[in-house]
Each structure stands twice: as structure tokens, then as C-alpha cells.
C-alpha positions in Angstrom: 65.9 -107.2 32.8 68.7 -106.8 30.3 72.0 -108.3 31.7 74.1 -106.6 29.1 73.0 -103.1 30.0 76.3 -102.2 31.6 78.5 -103.9 29.0 80.1 -101.7 26.3 80.1 -103.5 22.9 83.6 -104.3 21.5 84.4 -102.0 18.6 84.6 -103.7 15.2 87.8 -101.8 14.4 88.3 -100.1 11.1 88.1 -102.0 7.9 91.5 -101.6 6.3 90.9 -100.5 2.7 94.6 -100.4 1.5 95.2 -103.8 3.1 92.2 -105.3 1.4 93.0 -103.8 -2.0 96.6 -104.9 -1.8 95.8 -108.4 -0.6 93.2 -108.9 -3.3 95.1 -107.4 -6.2 95.5 -110.1 -8.9 93.3 -112.6 -7.3 90.7 -114.3 -9.5 87.0 -113.7 -8.8 83.8 -114.5 -10.6 81.0 -111.8 -10.2 77.5 -113.1 -10.1 75.8 -113.9 -13.4 79.2 -114.4 -15.1 80.6 -117.7 -16.2 84.2 -116.7 -16.5 86.4 -115.6 -13.6 88.3 -112.4 -14.0 91.3 -110.8 -12.3 92.9 -107.5 -12.3 96.4 -107.0 -11.0 97.5 -103.3 -11.0 101.0 -104.3 -10.0 101.9 -105.7 -13.4 102.4 -102.4 -15.1 103.8 -99.1 -14.0 100.9 -96.9 -15.1 98.2 -99.0 -13.4 100.3 -99.1 -10.2 100.8 -95.3 -10.3 97.0 -94.7 -10.7 96.1 -97.1 -7.8 98.7 -95.5 -5.5 97.5 -92.0 -6.4 93.9 -93.1 -5.4 95.4 -94.1 -2.0 97.1 -90.7 -1.7 100.6 -91.9 -2.4 102.3 -89.7 -4.9 105.5 -90.2 -6.9 106.8 -91.8 -10.0 106.8 -95.6 -10.0 109.9 -97.3 -11.4 110.6 -100.9 -12.1 112.4 -101.4 -8.8 109.5 -99.8 -7.0 107.1 -102.2 -8.7 109.2 -105.2 -7.6 109.3 -103.9 -4.0 105.5 -103.2 -3.9 105.0 -106.8 -5.1 107.3 -108.0 -2.3 105.2 -106.0 0.2 102.0 -107.5 -1.3 103.4 -111.1 -0.9 104.4 -110.4 2.7 100.9 -109.0 3.4 99.2 -112.0 1.9 101.4 -114.3 3.9 100.7 -112.3 7.0 96.9 -112.6 6.5 97.1 -116.3 5.9 99.3 -116.9 8.9 97.5 -114.5 11.3 95.9 -117.4 13.2 98.8 -119.8 13.0 101.7 -117.5 14.1 104.2 -119.8 12.4 107.6 -118.9 11.0 106.0 -117.8 7.7 103.8 -115.3 9.7 106.9 -114.0 11.5 108.9 -113.6 8.3 106.0 -111.7 6.6 105.6 -109.5 9.7 109.3 -108.7 9.7 109.2 -107.9 6.0 106.3 -105.5 6.4 107.9 -103.8 9.4 111.3 -103.4 7.6 109.6 -101.7 4.6 107.4 -99.6 6.9 110.5 -98.5 8.9 111.9 -96.8 5.8 108.9 -94.5 5.6 108.9 -91.1 7.2 105.7 -89.5 8.5 105.4 -85.7 8.8 102.6 -84.3 10.8 101.6 -80.7 10.5 98.8 -78.5 11.6 97.0 -76.7 8.9 95.6 -73.1 9.1 92.2 -74.6 9.6 93.4 -76.5 12.6 93.3 -80.0 11.0 96.1 -82.5 11.0 97.9 -83.0 7.7 100.0 -86.2 7.3 102.6 -86.5 4.7 104.5 -89.7 3.8 107.9 -89.7 2.3 110.3 -92.5 1.3 110.2 -95.2 -1.3 106.8 -96.2 -2.8 107.0 -99.7 -1.2 107.8 -98.1 2.2 104.8 -95.8 2.0 102.5 -98.7 1.0 103.9 -100.9 3.8 103.6 -98.0 6.4 99.9 -97.5 5.4 99.2 -101.2 5.7 100.9 -101.5 9.1 98.9 -98.5 10.3 95.6 -99.9 9.0 96.4 -103.3 10.5 97.2 -101.8 13.9 93.8 -100.0 13.9 91.9 -103.2 12.9 90.8 -106.3 14.7 93.0 -108.9 13.0 90.6 -111.7 13.9 88.2 -110.1 11.5 90.5 -110.4 8.5 89.4 -113.6 6.7 89.7 -115.4 3.4 86.4 -116.3 1.6 85.3 -119.9 2.4 84.0 -120.6 -1.1 87.0 -122.7 -2.5 87.3 -121.1 -6.0 87.3 -117.6 -4.4 90.4 -116.5 -2.5 89.4 -112.9 -1.8 90.3 -111.4 1.6 87.6 -109.5 3.5 87.0 -107.8 6.8 84.2 -109.4 8.8 81.9 -106.7 10.1 79.3 -109.0 11.6 78.7 -108.6 15.3 79.6 -112.2 16.2 82.4 -112.7 13.6 80.5 -115.4 11.7 80.9 -114.2 8.1 82.2 -117.0 5.9 82.2 -115.3 2.4 83.4 -112.0 1.1 79.9 -111.4 -0.3 76.6 -113.2 -0.1 76.2 -112.7 -3.8 77.8 -114.7 -5.4 79.9 -116.8 -3.0 77.3 -117.5 -0.3 74.7 -118.5 -2.8 77.1 -120.7 -4.7 78.3 -122.4 -1.5 74.8 -123.1 -0.3 73.8 -124.4 -3.8 76.8 -126.7 -3.9 76.0 -128.0 -0.4 72.4 -128.6 -1.3 73.3 -130.5 -4.5 75.8 -132.6 -2.4 73.1 -133.4 0.2 70.7 -134.4 -2.6 73.3 -136.8 -4.1 73.8 -138.4 -0.8 70.1 -138.9 -0.2 69.7 -140.5 -3.7 72.6 -143.0 -3.0 71.1 -144.1 0.4 
């Protein structure tokens, strides 16, 4: 007899795409079968930033001050993710920064002729990005936001495993590399003994 028959499984939450893209922007990663790590930071020039924001549904011209504010939101988000488990003063400061930016955003909800909800954001670019991040974080399970355990990789990922046991952002290449390094280390220790 199955004892868990009456239990309702805990939902995984929604993987936060904007949060992950913003948190990982500019971080170095090394795809499999490549020897050189690469990085891509769309927040270093105005055109790349504008294209990325447009893909997120955030319209508007991006100026130098907007770029600096978005970078500030990005740093706050990265600090928030790192401090999620610790809840230290750095976590609180990052949370306060995100909330301050998000408070400057205005959401307009309208019903379309087709009967669907249409959401429109207005405010500064950084406010709209922060509001989207805060919304995604509130709909996600924060214990599933993790940083890849392979030391050279710093990518943030959303753990979708049932028991929250994922260690790497991807099995290929980080999982394979971590296991290979551990195996080499074990072989060295055996040889010394």
C-alpha cells in the first residue's frame, strides 16, 4: 500500500527566466568541448542591453543612467541570491535595493477584447527589470535557486529535481568535469598510500 497516496506533491515553483538571465549576465562559462571560457555581458553597451530588454518585453530607449541603474539591480540580485540562505546584512541590503527599484515601477492591468489580461509596465528601465525580478522571485521556491558547485563555474540555476539535489547548472560540462576531477583526486590518493 502506498503511504503517500493522499499527499499532494509540493510544486516546484516557476523557474525565473529574467532572474537567471540577469544573475548570469557577464559570468564566465566554458561550454563542453571548448578549452577557453567565454562570457557575454549585455549590460556593457546600450544596444545589447536594449535588445535583451526587448526580448523580455521591456520597451524603451536605454540611456547611460539606465545602464548604470540596471547594473545596480543586477549586483543587488546577485547578492540576494548568494545571501538567500544566510539572511545576513548583505542579503537585507540587496533585498532593500531590489524592492526600492521595484517600487518605482507601475503596473497597469487591462482586459483585452479577447478576455485576456494585458499587463503593461511603466517607469524607469531599472524599475521595470527589478519589478519583473521581484515578481518572478515571489513565484519561485527560493531554496531552488543555486550556484553551480563546479568551482570555475559561477552560473546560477533553478533546481528542478524532485528532491532538490542538483549540484551543477548542467550535467554537461560541469557535472562531468567535477566527477572527473574527483576521480583523478581519488586515484592520486590511492597511489600515495
